[in-house]
N, C-alpha and C positions, 0 to 999 in steps of 0.2 A: 703754519703749515708743518706737517710732520717731516722729520729728517729722513732722507732716503738712505737705504743701505749702501755701503761703499761699492764703488765700481768693481765688478768681478763676481759679486754674489749672485748675479742673475745670468751668469754665463751658461748657455745652453749645452746640452749633451753633444757629443761628437756627431751623432746622427743628425741632430738639428743644425749644427754648424755645416755639415755636408749639404743639407737641403738648401740652406741659405746660399752657400757657394754655388750650387748647381743653378739656383734661380738667377744669380748674378752673372753667370758665365756661360750658360748653355740655353738650349731651347726650353728648359724647364721654367725659364723666366718669361716666356711669351704666352700671350693669349690665355686659353683655358688651362694650359699646363701650369701657368703661374698661380691660378686660383687653387689648383690641386696642391701645389707645393705649399702655398700659404695655409691651406686648410690642415695639412699634415703638421706644419710647424705649430699651429694653434692647438692642435690636439696633444702634441708631445711636449710643448713648453707653455706654461701659463704665466701671464704677467710680462713685465718688461724684459727686454733682451739686451744683454751686454755684448756688444759686437764691435766691429771696427768699420769705419768709413775712411777712405783715403789714407789708410794705414794708421789712423789714430783711434783711440778708444771712444766709443759712443754708446750711450744707453738709448734704446729705441722702444716705442710703445705701439707696435703695429696692430695689436689686437684692439686697442681702444681709440686710436687716432688714425683715421684714414689717410691723413696727410703724411704719415710716417711709413706707410706700407711701401709705396713706390721707392723712396730713397733706400729703404732697407733691402728690399727684394730685387730691385732693378734700378740702381742709381743712374745708370747711363740713359735711362728713359725718363728721367725727371727733368722737365724743361730743358732738353738738350740744346735747342736753338737759342733760347734765351740766355743760358749760361755761356754758350760759345760766344755770343754777342758781347756779354759782359767782359769776358777775357780779352776780346779784341779791343774793346774800349780801354780797359785798364793798361794794356800793353803800350798804348800810345803816350802814356803820361810818365813823366819823371818822378812824380810823387802821387801814385795812384790813391784815390779816395773813392769809396763807395758808401752809399747810404741805403739801408734796407728798412723801409717803412712797412710795418706789419711782417716782422721777421718770421713769425710762427716758430719753427724749430731751428731757424737760422741757416738753412742749407746754402742760400746764396752767400751769406756773409762768411761762413766757414770755407766754402769753395774759394772765395776771393783771397782770403789770407793764407790758406793752406796750399793752393795751387796757382794763385796769381803771381804777378811780378813780386820780387822781393820787396819787403817793407810796405806792401799794400795795406792801407788803413781802412778798416770797415767799422761802421757804426750801425749796429743792429738795434732797431726800435720795436719793442714788443710790450704792450701794456697789460696783456692778460697775465695775471699773477702766476698761474700754474705753468704756463708756457715759459714765462720768464725764469721761474725756478728751474725748470727742465733744462733750459739753455745754460744757466749758470752751473748746474751740475756737470754737464758735458764739458764746459769750458774748464772747470776744475780738474776733471779727469784727464783732459788733453794736456793741460799744463803740468800735472803730476807725472805724465809720461815723458816729460823732458822737451816737448815741442815748444820752441821759443816764438814761432810765428804767431801763435795764438794770442800773444801779448798785444798784437796789433788790432784785436777785435774788442770793441767797447759795446756793452749792452746797456741800453737805457729802458727803464720801465715806465714809459709814458705814452699817451696817445698824441698824434699830431693833428692839429686842427686850426681853426681860423683865429684863435686867441689863446693867451695864457690863462690857465685857471684849472677847472676841474671838469672832467667828462664822466658820464655814467655809462658803464659798460655792461651789456647784457650778454650772458654766456649760456646760450640754450643747450649746448651739447658738451657740457663739462669743459674739458681742456682743449676742445677742437677749434671752435670758431667763436668770435666775439663781435658784437655790433654796438656802436655808439647809439644810445637812446636818450630821449628827453626825460623819462621817468623810470624808476626802478633800477635794477642792476646794482653794480658796485661802483664806488667812486675811484677814479684813477687820475693822476696828474695829466693835464692837457697843456701842450706847448705848441707854438708855431714852429714850422721848420726853420724859419729865419732865426728865431731865438735859440734853437738847439745848435745851429751852426755857430752862432756867436759864443754860446757857452762852451762849446767844444773847440773853439778856435780853429774852425774849418774855413779856409779862404777860397776853396774851390771844390767842386764835385765832378768827378769823371763819370761815374755811373750811379744811377738811382733806380731802385726797384721799389714799387709801391703796390701793395695788395691789402686793402683794408675794408673789404666787403661793402662797397658802395659809398664810403666816406671820402673817396679820393678828391671830390670837388672841394670839400671843406679844408682838406689838408694841402692840396697842391694848387688850387685856384689862387689863394692869396699870395703864395710864393711866386707863381708865374707872373702875377700882376706887379709885384713889388721888388723882386730880387734884381740886383745889379747883374749885368751881362756876365761879369766875371764869376758869378756863383752858379750860373745855369749849367746843368750836367751836359756832357757831350752825348750821353746815351741814356735812355729811359726805357724800362720795362714796366708796363702797367697793366694790371688785370682789367679786362673789359667786360666781364660777365655781368656786372651790376651797373652798366652805363645808364640805365633808366632811373637810377637813384641819384645820379650826380646832380648837385645843386647849381652847377654852372657849366658852360660850354668849354670843357677842358681841351677838347680837340682844337677849337678855335683859338684858345689862348696859346696852345703849343705852336700852332701855325704862325700866329702873330709874333712869337718869340724866335722864329726861325727853325722850327722843327718840321720834319717830314716823317710820315709813318713808313717804315721800311717793310714791315712784315707783321702779319697777324696770325698767331697760332690759335689753338683751340681755346686757350684761356687768356692770353696776353697780347698786347700790342707793343711793338718795338719801334721806338722813335729815336731819330738821330738829329743832332743840331750841327750844322756846318758853321764853324767859327769864322 
């Protein structure tokens, strides 16, 4: 993979910076006006955008990655209920730990370590090589800015599944989405969630977020069947858009292990386990 130019070389003009600010803080970031604002930014600034989120440097690719548009133009509207729930769960723990399976650009993980309780530990798991490289670039930029909280975020480049080995990853839209397939694609390491926890010496999970495009059954099913009670997360946010692709009854397994569904948003289901 080619090296990226240093952070700051893609800093937009003052006009574009103003448009981004207006989108984040005014009605310019709502409804049709947001589309107008985004269109103006795309016309005035080509390529990646070096900006800031939560006060730290971040390179975003809103023109080529749809999943980066909302965080860049209207961060407060990016899974607000889910991230509020995450913070509530993390605040309950003396040693907060969150696991982000299918981290994509790691918004949840970054939010946890930058804005969560002090010393929150986040493990972001993203097998897609381009996205993994993108996250690593931003982690480096944040660390170079002097932010020490970012040291509590670990990035793993593997897929989570039913066994340890190799998975084949199909990437139909470049750096956007990836699917585990039986044939074709690229090879990436495959690990069980239990093996990752053992390797990383994790003795408990407070919050788990999982969004892996229909592979949730293979990744979460074995964990729910085999994990000791002490490892079960207090709270789970899981994408439900691909439920028809799950290879097992995840909802049944969750209920069996003491979880109840609290809320369902447009994309995700929020589950809580009463200890």
